[in-house]
Each structure stands twice: as C-alpha cells, then as structure tokens.
C-alpha positions as CSV (number, residue, x, y, z in Angstrom):
1,X,-36.5,61.4,-86.2
2,X,-39.9,62.3,-84.8
3,X,-41.4,65.5,-85.5
4,X,-41.7,67.4,-82.2
5,X,-43.5,70.6,-81.0
6,X,-42.4,72.8,-78.3
7,X,-44.2,75.1,-75.8
8,X,-42.2,77.3,-73.5
9,X,-42.5,77.5,-69.8
10,X,-40.1,78.7,-67.2
11,X,-37.0,76.6,-67.2
12,X,-38.9,73.7,-69.0
13,X,-39.9,72.4,-72.3
14,X,-43.0,70.4,-73.4
15,X,-42.0,67.8,-76.1
16,X,-44.6,65.7,-77.8
17,X,-43.4,62.8,-79.8
18,X,-45.4,62.0,-83.2
19,X,-44.9,58.3,-82.8
20,X,-47.0,58.0,-79.6
21,X,-48.6,61.3,-79.2
22,X,-47.4,61.3,-75.4
23,X,-46.5,64.3,-73.9
24,X,-43.0,64.4,-72.5
25,X,-41.9,67.0,-70.0
26,X,-38.1,67.9,-70.2
27,X,-36.9,69.4,-66.9
28,X,-33.7,71.3,-66.6
29,X,-34.1,72.2,-62.9
30,X,-36.5,70.1,-60.9
31,X,-39.1,72.1,-58.7
32,X,-39.1,69.6,-56.1
33,X,-36.4,70.2,-54.0
34,X,-37.4,74.0,-54.0
35,X,-40.7,73.1,-52.8
36,X,-39.6,70.8,-50.1
37,X,-36.9,73.0,-48.9
38,X,-39.6,75.8,-48.9
39,X,-41.8,73.5,-46.7
40,X,-39.1,72.4,-44.3
41,X,-39.6,68.7,-45.2
42,X,-36.7,67.6,-42.9
43,X,-34.3,65.3,-45.1
44,X,-32.9,68.0,-47.7
45,X,-33.5,67.0,-51.1
46,X,-31.1,69.7,-52.5
47,X,-29.4,66.8,-54.6
48,X,-32.6,65.5,-56.1
49,X,-32.1,67.3,-59.3
50,X,-33.3,65.6,-62.3
51,X,-31.1,65.0,-65.2
52,X,-33.3,65.8,-68.5
53,X,-36.2,63.1,-69.1
54,X,-34.8,61.1,-71.8
55,X,-37.3,61.0,-74.8
56,X,-36.2,57.5,-75.9
57,X,-37.0,55.9,-72.7
58,X,-38.5,52.4,-73.4
59,X,-41.5,51.4,-71.4
60,X,-44.6,49.6,-71.9
61,X,-46.3,53.1,-72.9
62,X,-44.3,53.0,-76.2
63,X,-47.2,52.3,-78.8
64,X,-50.0,53.0,-76.4
65,X,-52.7,55.7,-77.2
66,X,-53.1,58.4,-74.4
67,X,-56.9,59.3,-73.4
68,X,-56.7,62.2,-71.2
69,X,-59.5,63.8,-69.2
70,X,-59.3,67.1,-66.9
71,X,-60.9,66.1,-63.7
72,X,-60.4,69.4,-61.8
73,X,-58.0,72.4,-61.8
74,X,-54.6,70.9,-61.3
75,X,-55.7,67.3,-62.1
76,X,-55.3,65.4,-65.2
77,X,-56.2,61.7,-65.8
78,X,-54.8,59.7,-68.7
79,X,-55.4,56.2,-69.7
80,X,-52.9,54.6,-71.9
81,X,-53.9,51.3,-74.1
82,X,-53.5,49.7,-77.1
83,X,-54.9,46.8,-79.2
84,X,-51.8,44.8,-78.8
85,X,-51.3,45.1,-75.0
86,X,-52.8,43.2,-72.3
87,X,-52.6,46.0,-69.7
88,X,-53.9,49.4,-69.3
89,X,-51.7,52.2,-67.6
90,X,-53.7,54.8,-65.8
91,X,-52.0,58.3,-64.7
92,X,-53.6,60.9,-62.4
93,X,-51.1,64.1,-62.7
94,X,-51.5,66.3,-59.6
95,X,-50.3,70.1,-60.2
96,X,-50.7,72.3,-57.1
97,X,-49.5,75.1,-59.4
98,X,-52.5,74.8,-61.5
99,X,-55.2,74.4,-58.9
100,X,-56.0,74.2,-55.3
101,X,-55.4,70.7,-54.7
102,X,-53.3,68.7,-52.1
103,X,-52.2,65.3,-51.9
104,X,-53.0,63.4,-48.7
105,X,-53.5,60.0,-47.3
106,X,-56.3,58.5,-44.9
107,X,-57.2,55.2,-42.9
108,X,-60.8,55.7,-43.5
109,X,-62.9,55.0,-40.3
110,X,-60.2,53.5,-38.1
111,X,-56.6,52.1,-38.3
112,X,-57.8,48.5,-37.4
113,X,-60.5,48.2,-39.8
114,X,-59.8,47.4,-43.4
115,X,-62.1,49.4,-45.9
116,X,-62.3,49.6,-49.8
117,X,-60.4,52.2,-51.4
118,X,-63.7,54.0,-52.4
119,X,-65.2,53.7,-48.9
120,X,-62.0,55.3,-47.2
121,X,-62.0,58.0,-49.6
122,X,-65.7,58.5,-49.0
123,X,-64.9,59.4,-45.4
124,X,-62.8,62.4,-46.6
125,X,-64.5,65.6,-45.8
126,X,-67.8,66.7,-44.3
127,X,-69.5,67.8,-47.9
128,X,-69.5,66.4,-51.2
129,X,-67.5,69.2,-52.4
130,X,-64.6,67.9,-50.1
131,X,-64.6,64.5,-51.6
132,X,-61.3,63.6,-53.2
133,X,-61.0,64.0,-57.1
134,X,-58.7,61.0,-57.6
135,X,-57.0,58.3,-55.3
136,X,-55.2,55.0,-55.4
137,X,-54.7,52.4,-52.7
138,X,-51.7,52.8,-50.3
139,X,-49.2,51.0,-48.3
140,X,-48.6,47.3,-47.2
141,X,-50.8,45.7,-44.8
142,X,-51.1,42.1,-43.6
143,X,-52.9,40.2,-45.8
144,X,-53.3,36.7,-44.6
145,X,-53.8,35.0,-41.2
146,X,-53.6,31.3,-42.2
147,X,-53.8,29.1,-45.0
148,X,-56.4,26.2,-46.2
149,X,-55.4,22.8,-47.1
150,X,-54.6,23.6,-50.8
151,X,-52.1,26.3,-49.4
152,X,-54.4,29.2,-50.3
153,X,-54.4,32.4,-48.0
154,X,-57.2,32.8,-45.4
155,X,-57.7,36.6,-45.2
156,X,-56.9,38.5,-42.1
157,X,-59.9,40.4,-41.1
158,X,-58.2,43.3,-39.5
159,X,-56.3,46.1,-41.0
160,X,-52.6,45.5,-39.5
161,X,-50.0,48.1,-40.8
162,X,-47.2,45.9,-42.3
163,X,-44.4,48.6,-41.7
164,X,-43.9,52.3,-40.8
165,X,-47.4,54.4,-40.8
166,X,-48.1,57.8,-39.8
167,X,-51.6,59.3,-39.8
168,X,-52.2,62.9,-38.6
169,X,-48.5,62.9,-36.9
170,X,-49.4,59.9,-34.9
171,X,-47.3,56.7,-35.4
172,X,-49.7,53.8,-36.2
173,X,-47.3,51.4,-37.3
174,X,-43.6,50.5,-36.5
175,X,-40.8,50.5,-39.0
176,X,-38.2,47.8,-39.9
177,X,-35.3,48.1,-37.8
178,X,-33.1,49.0,-41.0
179,X,-35.8,51.7,-42.2
180,X,-38.7,51.5,-44.6
181,X,-39.1,53.1,-47.9
182,X,-42.0,55.5,-47.6
183,X,-43.7,58.6,-49.1
184,X,-43.8,61.6,-46.2
185,X,-46.9,63.8,-47.4
186,X,-46.8,67.2,-45.8
187,X,-48.7,70.4,-46.6
188,X,-50.0,68.6,-49.8
189,X,-46.5,67.1,-51.4
190,X,-44.7,63.9,-51.4
191,X,-41.3,63.6,-50.0
192,X,-39.5,60.1,-50.6
193,X,-37.4,58.8,-48.2
194,X,-36.6,56.0,-45.6
195,X,-38.1,56.1,-42.4
196,X,-37.5,54.6,-38.7
197,X,-39.6,54.9,-35.9
198,X,-38.8,54.5,-32.3
199,X,-41.3,54.1,-29.4
200,X,-40.9,54.2,-25.7
201,X,-43.4,53.9,-22.7
202,X,-42.5,55.2,-19.3
203,X,-44.2,54.7,-16.2
204,X,-44.1,57.2,-13.2
205,X,-43.6,54.6,-10.8
206,X,-46.9,55.6,-9.1
207,X,-45.2,58.5,-7.4
208,X,-46.2,61.8,-9.5
209,X,-43.2,64.0,-9.5
210,X,-40.4,61.7,-8.3
211,X,-38.7,60.3,-11.4
212,X,-36.1,58.1,-9.5
213,X,-38.7,55.2,-9.5
214,X,-39.7,56.1,-13.3
215,X,-39.1,53.0,-15.7
216,X,-39.0,53.1,-19.4
217,X,-39.2,50.2,-21.9
218,X,-39.2,50.0,-25.6
219,X,-42.6,49.6,-27.5
220,X,-42.2,46.8,-30.0
221,X,-45.2,47.4,-32.1
222,X,-48.1,49.5,-32.9
223,X,-51.5,48.0,-33.6
224,X,-50.6,44.4,-34.3
225,X,-50.8,41.3,-32.8
226,X,-47.8,40.7,-30.0
227,X,-45.3,37.9,-31.0
228,X,-46.2,38.1,-34.8
229,X,-44.1,40.3,-36.8
230,X,-44.7,40.6,-40.7
231,X,-42.3,41.3,-43.6
232,X,-39.1,42.4,-41.5
233,X,-37.6,42.7,-38.2
234,X,-39.1,45.4,-36.1
235,X,-36.8,44.5,-33.1
236,X,-33.1,43.1,-32.2
237,X,-35.1,39.9,-30.9
238,X,-37.4,39.3,-33.8
239,X,-36.2,35.8,-35.1
240,X,-37.2,34.2,-38.3
241,X,-39.5,31.0,-38.3
242,X,-37.9,27.5,-38.8
243,X,-37.7,26.1,-42.3
244,X,-37.1,23.3,-44.3
245,X,-33.4,22.1,-44.9
246,X,-31.9,19.9,-47.2
247,X,-29.3,17.2,-46.7
248,X,-26.4,19.9,-46.0
249,X,-28.3,21.9,-43.7
250,X,-29.3,24.6,-46.3
251,X,-32.9,26.0,-46.6
252,X,-34.9,24.6,-49.4
253,X,-36.6,26.9,-51.6
254,X,-39.6,27.0,-53.9
255,X,-39.8,27.5,-57.7
256,X,-39.9,31.3,-57.0
257,X,-36.8,31.2,-54.8
258,X,-38.6,31.7,-51.5
259,X,-37.3,29.8,-48.4
260,X,-39.9,27.3,-47.1
261,X,-40.6,28.4,-43.6
262,X,-42.9,26.5,-41.0
263,X,-45.6,27.2,-38.8
264,X,-46.1,26.0,-35.3
265,X,-47.5,22.6,-36.9
266,X,-44.9,22.0,-39.3
267,X,-46.7,23.1,-42.2
268,X,-44.9,25.0,-45.0
269,X,-46.1,28.4,-45.2
270,X,-47.1,29.9,-48.4
271,X,-46.8,33.5,-47.6
272,X,-44.7,35.8,-45.7
273,X,-41.8,36.3,-44.6
274,X,-42.8,36.2,-40.9
275,X,-40.8,36.8,-37.3
276,X,-41.4,36.1,-34.1
277,X,-40.6,37.4,-30.7
278,X,-41.6,35.8,-27.1
279,X,-41.4,39.1,-25.3
280,X,-43.0,42.5,-26.6
281,X,-45.2,45.3,-25.5
282,X,-47.6,46.3,-28.5
283,X,-49.9,49.5,-28.2
284,X,-53.1,49.8,-29.5
285,X,-53.8,53.5,-30.2
286,X,-57.3,55.3,-29.7
287,X,-57.4,55.3,-33.6
288,X,-57.4,51.4,-33.8
289,X,-61.2,51.5,-33.8
290,X,-61.8,47.8,-32.7
291,X,-61.4,45.8,-29.3
292,X,-58.3,44.4,-28.7
293,X,-57.2,40.9,-30.2
294,X,-57.3,37.7,-28.3
295,X,-54.3,35.0,-28.2
296,X,-53.9,32.1,-30.6
297,X,-54.8,34.3,-33.7
298,X,-52.4,32.7,-36.1
299,X,-50.7,29.3,-36.1
300,X,-47.6,30.6,-37.9
301,X,-46.0,31.9,-34.8
302,X,-46.1,30.1,-31.3
303,X,-45.3,33.5,-29.7
304,X,-49.0,34.6,-30.4
305,X,-50.5,31.9,-28.3
306,X,-49.1,33.6,-24.8
307,X,-51.8,34.9,-22.4
308,X,-49.9,37.8,-21.5
309,X,-51.2,41.1,-19.5
310,X,-53.3,43.8,-20.8
311,X,-53.7,47.4,-19.5
312,X,-56.0,50.2,-20.3
313,X,-54.8,53.6,-20.3
314,X,-57.2,56.8,-20.1
315,X,-56.9,60.1,-22.0
316,X,-54.8,61.7,-19.3
317,X,-52.2,58.5,-19.4
318,X,-53.6,57.0,-16.1
319,X,-54.0,53.1,-16.2
320,X,-57.5,52.4,-15.6
321,X,-57.5,48.7,-15.7
322,X,-55.2,45.7,-15.9
323,X,-56.1,42.1,-16.7
324,X,-54.1,38.8,-16.7
325,X,-55.2,37.6,-20.0
326,X,-55.2,39.8,-23.2
327,X,-58.0,40.6,-25.7
328,X,-61.6,42.0,-25.8
329,X,-60.8,45.6,-24.5
330,X,-62.3,48.6,-25.7
331,X,-59.8,51.4,-26.3
332,X,-60.6,54.5,-24.2
333,X,-61.3,57.5,-26.2
334,X,-58.0,59.4,-26.7
335,X,-56.5,56.6,-24.7
336,X,-54.6,53.5,-25.6
337,X,-54.2,49.7,-24.6
338,X,-51.0,48.0,-24.1
339,X,-50.6,44.3,-24.3
340,X,-47.4,42.6,-23.2
341,X,-46.3,39.0,-23.6
342,X,-43.0,37.3,-21.9
343,X,-42.5,36.7,-18.2
344,X,-39.2,34.6,-18.1
345,X,-36.9,36.9,-19.9
346,X,-34.3,38.9,-18.0
347,X,-34.3,42.8,-16.9
348,X,-37.0,44.7,-18.7
349,X,-37.2,42.3,-21.8
350,X,-39.9,40.5,-20.4
351,X,-43.1,42.5,-21.7
352,X,-45.9,40.8,-19.7
353,X,-43.8,41.1,-16.6
354,X,-42.9,44.9,-17.1
355,X,-46.4,45.9,-17.6
356,X,-47.2,43.6,-14.3
357,X,-44.4,45.5,-12.3
358,X,-44.8,49.2,-13.9
359,X,-48.4,49.7,-15.3
360,X,-50.5,49.3,-12.1
361,X,-53.9,50.8,-11.9
362,X,-53.6,54.6,-11.0
363,X,-49.8,54.6,-12.6
364,X,-49.4,57.2,-15.1
365,X,-47.9,56.0,-18.5
366,X,-46.4,58.4,-21.1
367,X,-45.7,57.3,-24.8
368,X,-43.0,58.9,-26.7
369,X,-43.1,58.6,-30.4
370,X,-40.5,59.4,-33.0
371,X,-40.4,59.0,-36.8
372,X,-36.8,59.8,-38.2
373,X,-36.1,60.6,-41.8
374,X,-32.8,58.6,-42.3
375,X,-32.5,59.2,-46.1
376,X,-30.9,57.0,-48.4
377,X,-27.3,57.4,-47.2
378,X,-25.6,55.5,-44.5
379,X,-24.3,58.8,-42.6
380,X,-26.6,59.4,-39.6
381,X,-25.4,63.0,-39.4
382,X,-28.1,64.1,-41.4
383,X,-31.0,61.9,-40.0
384,X,-33.7,64.3,-38.7
385,X,-36.9,63.5,-36.8
386,X,-40.2,64.4,-38.4
387,X,-41.8,67.4,-36.5
388,X,-44.8,65.2,-35.2
389,X,-47.4,67.5,-33.5
390,X,-50.7,65.8,-33.1
391,X,-52.3,68.7,-31.7
392,X,-51.6,70.4,-35.1
393,X,-51.1,67.7,-37.3
394,X,-49.6,68.0,-41.0
395,X,-47.9,64.7,-41.6
396,X,-48.8,61.4,-43.0
397,X,-46.3,58.4,-43.9
398,X,-47.5,55.8,-46.4
399,X,-45.3,52.8,-46.6
400,X,-43.8,51.0,-49.9
401,X,-41.5,48.3,-51.0
402,X,-39.3,48.9,-53.8
403,X,-37.8,52.4,-54.5
404,X,-38.5,52.6,-58.0
405,X,-36.6,55.6,-59.1
406,X,-34.2,58.3,-57.0
407,X,-32.9,61.4,-58.7
408,X,-34.4,60.7,-61.8
409,X,-32.4,57.2,-62.0
410,X,-34.1,53.9,-62.0
411,X,-33.1,52.0,-58.9
412,X,-35.6,49.0,-59.1
413,X,-33.5,45.7,-59.6
414,X,-34.0,44.2,-63.0
415,X,-33.5,40.7,-61.4
416,X,-33.9,39.6,-57.7
417,X,-36.8,42.0,-57.1
418,X,-40.6,41.2,-57.9
419,X,-40.5,39.9,-61.4
420,X,-43.9,38.8,-61.6
421,X,-46.4,40.5,-63.8
422,X,-48.6,41.7,-61.2
423,X,-51.1,44.5,-60.9
424,X,-49.1,47.6,-59.7
425,X,-49.5,50.9,-57.9
426,X,-46.9,53.5,-57.7
427,X,-46.6,57.3,-56.7
428,X,-44.0,59.7,-57.9
429,X,-43.1,63.3,-58.3
430,X,-41.9,64.7,-61.7
431,X,-39.3,67.6,-62.5
432,X,-42.2,70.0,-62.3
433,X,-42.9,69.0,-58.7
434,X,-46.3,67.3,-59.8
435,X,-47.4,64.3,-58.0
436,X,-48.0,61.1,-60.2
437,X,-50.8,58.3,-59.1
438,X,-49.9,55.4,-61.5
439,X,-51.5,51.8,-61.9
440,X,-51.1,49.0,-64.3
441,X,-53.8,46.4,-64.4
442,X,-55.2,44.1,-67.1
443,X,-57.2,45.3,-69.7
444,X,-59.9,42.8,-69.6
445,X,-62.3,41.8,-66.7
446,X,-61.3,38.6,-65.0
447,X,-57.4,38.7,-65.8
448,X,-54.9,39.4,-63.4
449,X,-52.2,41.0,-65.3
450,X,-49.4,43.9,-64.6
451,X,-45.8,44.4,-65.0
452,X,-42.5,43.3,-63.0
453,X,-41.3,45.8,-60.5
454,X,-38.3,47.1,-62.9
455,X,-40.7,47.7,-65.9
456,X,-43.1,49.9,-63.4
457,X,-39.7,51.9,-62.7
458,X,-39.3,52.4,-66.4
459,X,-42.9,53.5,-66.9
460,X,-42.7,56.0,-64.0
461,X,-39.2,57.2,-66.0
462,X,-40.9,57.6,-69.1
463,X,-43.6,59.7,-67.6
464,X,-40.7,62.0,-66.3
465,X,-40.6,61.2,-62.7
466,X,-37.7,62.3,-60.6
467,X,-38.6,60.1,-57.3
468,X,-41.2,57.1,-57.4
469,X,-42.2,54.3,-54.9
470,X,-43.9,50.9,-55.4
471,X,-47.3,50.7,-53.3
472,X,-49.2,47.8,-52.4
473,X,-50.3,46.1,-55.6
474,X,-51.9,42.8,-56.9
475,X,-55.6,42.4,-55.7
476,X,-55.3,45.9,-53.9
477,X,-54.5,48.0,-56.9
478,X,-57.2,50.6,-57.3
479,X,-57.8,53.8,-59.0
480,X,-60.5,55.8,-58.1
481,X,-61.7,59.0,-60.0
482,X,-64.8,60.9,-58.6
483,X,-65.6,58.1,-56.2
484,X,-65.7,55.5,-59.0
485,X,-63.1,52.4,-59.6
486,X,-61.7,52.9,-63.3
487,X,-59.3,49.9,-63.3
488,X,-60.0,46.3,-63.9
489,X,-59.7,44.7,-60.1
490,X,-57.6,41.5,-59.8
491,X,-59.3,39.5,-57.0
492,X,-61.9,37.0,-58.1
493,X,-65.3,38.5,-59.2
494,X,-63.9,41.9,-59.8
495,X,-64.5,42.8,-56.2
496,X,-62.7,45.7,-54.6
497,X,-60.2,44.4,-51.8
498,X,-60.1,46.1,-48.4
499,X,-56.9,47.7,-47.6
500,X,-54.9,49.7,-45.0
501,X,-54.8,52.9,-46.2
502,X,-55.4,55.3,-49.6
503,X,-53.4,58.3,-50.9
504,X,-55.6,60.7,-52.7
505,X,-55.7,64.3,-54.4
506,X,-58.3,66.4,-53.0
507,X,-59.5,70.1,-52.2
508,X,-56.6,72.2,-50.7
509,X,-53.5,74.0,-51.5
510,X,-50.5,75.5,-49.5
511,X,-49.0,78.5,-51.1
512,X,-45.4,78.7,-51.9
513,X,-43.2,81.7,-52.5
514,X,-42.7,82.7,-56.2
515,X,-39.6,81.2,-57.6
516,X,-38.3,83.8,-60.5
517,X,-36.7,82.9,-63.8
C-alpha cells in the first residue's frame, strides 16, 4: 500500500499518493450545494453530494508528474506530463476561499465576431490589473459553412452560437428543444445543469395601449442564419437533411457511424448534423457586432436561400425600417434586427409573412426571453427560470455537449460517444466548491492528440470533480495563463483558432456566509 500523508481541514482530508505525487482531495461533505443554495442558483443542488473520491481511480494522470505553479491567490496551475505519455494534462484550480477570484465568461468584442481566446480575455477589464489570471475556450459554435472538393471544411467567418448561450443576462443563442447541457456562471461560481430557452416577439399592432390587436410569435433562433440550424433541432418544425439510403431504404453511414447527409446539390456533407426550416424568425441582438447576413450563405440547406423580410428596431422597441430582402443592415445601438423567411405556411408560421403584417414601420415590438433550468430529471415541477435581468447582469451560460460527471459519478459513455483521441477542454467543480479548468492536448508541436470523452471524464474524476462538462475541443482547445497560450495548439501551423466564447478566472469575489464545522 502506498504511503500517505494527511493534512486536516474542516470536513475534508488531503491525501497524497507516493506513487504519483498527486494531491487527492477526499471530500466527506461537498461544499458545492451549500454555495449554490446560498447564491440561489435556480435548480437546487442539495442532492449533489459527492461520495469520497476513490484514490484508486485509474486515468491518464497515473504515472504522470505534476508541476505546480501558484498563478495568484486562489489559483493554482498544474501541468501533468510524463516521458511515456504523448499527451499533457493542464489543470487550473480556482478556489474563491483562498483569494478574491471569480469565474466568468466572455464573448470578447461582439457575439458575432470570432476571436482567439487570448484576444477575448484581453477585452476583459479596463486596466492591466483587471485582466484574467487564467482561462480556456468555451462552448460550441458553428465551425464550417461549406466544404471543398476534397470534403475538407471551409471555415465559417462569423461567430454563431451552436446552441444555448447567455451573456450578461441576455440570451444570445437558442437551445435544443430538448434542452442543452450547460454551465451557469453566477456570482463567480459554476452550476452544471440543462438549459432550455423560450423566445417570443410581440407586436402592439400599431395601436399603443390596445392589446386586442397585439400579435405574438415564437422567435426560432438568435444570431444565426435563418433556415440553417446546426447540431440539434431548435424548433418543432426543424427537419433533418436528406441522406444516402441503401437498397432497403436505411441510412448509409460512414466508417465512424455517421449518417451520410446530403446538401442541396446532392453532395455528402462531412460535418454536421444540420437541420433546416423554411419558416423562421431570427433575432440579431445589439451585441451581434456585425451587419446582418445575406441569403444563400451555405449550400447545405435550401431554406437559407429565401430572400425573406428584415426589420430594424430601435432601442425603444419601435420598427424604424423594413426591407423585402434581408442582409447588410447595421443593428441599431441597444436595438435589434429581425429576419424572417417563409410566406406560404399557414397562420403565424410563415416568418416573413408575419413580419410583413405585424412589424410595420412605427410598430412597437417587445422581445421576451426565458432561460429555464430544467435539471437532469424529467419532472417539470422543479423547473425554474433563471432570473435574467440585463439591467443588473449576473448570469452567463456556456454550452457544452457531453456531461462528464454528475454527483461524483462518471456519466460520459464509454461507447457511442466521442471516442476519438482529440484535444479536449472541460470545466468542473470538486467537493470543496473549487472550479477546475482542464485541457488535454499533444505534448509535441505539430501533433493533434487528446483523449476520448470517457477518458476525459476519468481524468476529472481523478482530480476529485463532483460535476464536470465537456466544452469545445479539437483545434479550439486553448489553455491561457496571464495572457499566454500554454498548450500545444492542434490546428495546422500551431495557430490559435478563433472561438465563440471563453471561460476565465479573474479578479473578483462574492462573499458567502461562514459554514460551521
């Protein structure tokens, strides 16, 4: 049996294994639920009490040597590596009990502008003293808009949230209809859950104070191309693209088990999945930061070709212009632009028709937003809306895909998930309520290596995580300390890939009531 040394701390034990020299924090009572309930973070986490961390957990970390560095009070960075392993694991542990630090996210200059993680973090604060201590790339965004003759992706220039996104209490990206795994950042601490978004637009019918002629329609998406939906269905009418079929009418799959979907020209699409909808209303918020997009952007969906209707709305909610073709409009300061497609659908389903009839110049439009914490059970009785208040912002939501850990148990699938050894980024919390930023990348420049999703979950478990979520990976994986990239970047040439958002630890702090022994 390995020799161990112990150091006491209230309701916790620090155990160091002689074999690896890695510190393992064994938690008897997780601090996370107490912190979350204190901060009133919507979904109760009272049941998220970790079992003691198993010191015999097997992961990639076994046999690696840790190299630790204190970045700032409350932030420790550890690099795990070994001569025999082709990957390096980098970990930042953020402990608000040990320093005035806070975990937040940023989209950088604008929602619709892709930026490198380092550039995004550089936009935080007003002085050099305000800059983040450490950060990683965040959630998923649309990577490609087309592909070349060899099937390689052609990069999408704009930054488009693939699924749910909230920045400073404003919903900037819509969720999947069934909800989206995400991390809610509020008062400097993370809460792992599943989020749905509900968005509506209401027209006053041109008669102020008279609600009898009001009309309300669902908003299908935010800050994305109308008709083109990525990753998952965001509305009930979103449909899958056509696909190759075998002699029995069954879908043809590639070597990796992916269905061979076809674009509007009959080509097999190498990325995806994608969906389309011929009738949508999409809102571009004032944070978008670019002129609105034109039709015909991607050949992957026909619905994107529709000319549609576009209306601009000022900061007071009044329509100031309407055009019969969408694209090229500057979004009014603190206002919004709506694009609609679809003219032949029945009722209010026809997006362009609805805008044409209910968003005339001078009409007042009100956009209502809801982001709902639905948790991980199927009982809607405990669903709660996040208390979004853009005038006093405190909430960001960063999307992810695979939930890695829940209640100190590994929940990432061993099979049927993402089994490629790709570079990975994850965020988690341990039993002390500390936040973990973790990346796994190649050790040598010029290589693209990482671990399968399940192996990433085992790493998080080995680090003592209670809850953990997989963030965007591959060429997006970026680990930044004091403004400098510390990991090997996977894209050709070792260049830093522009991403949608980033998660960081910076100056701050939010007091919590003392917890007795």
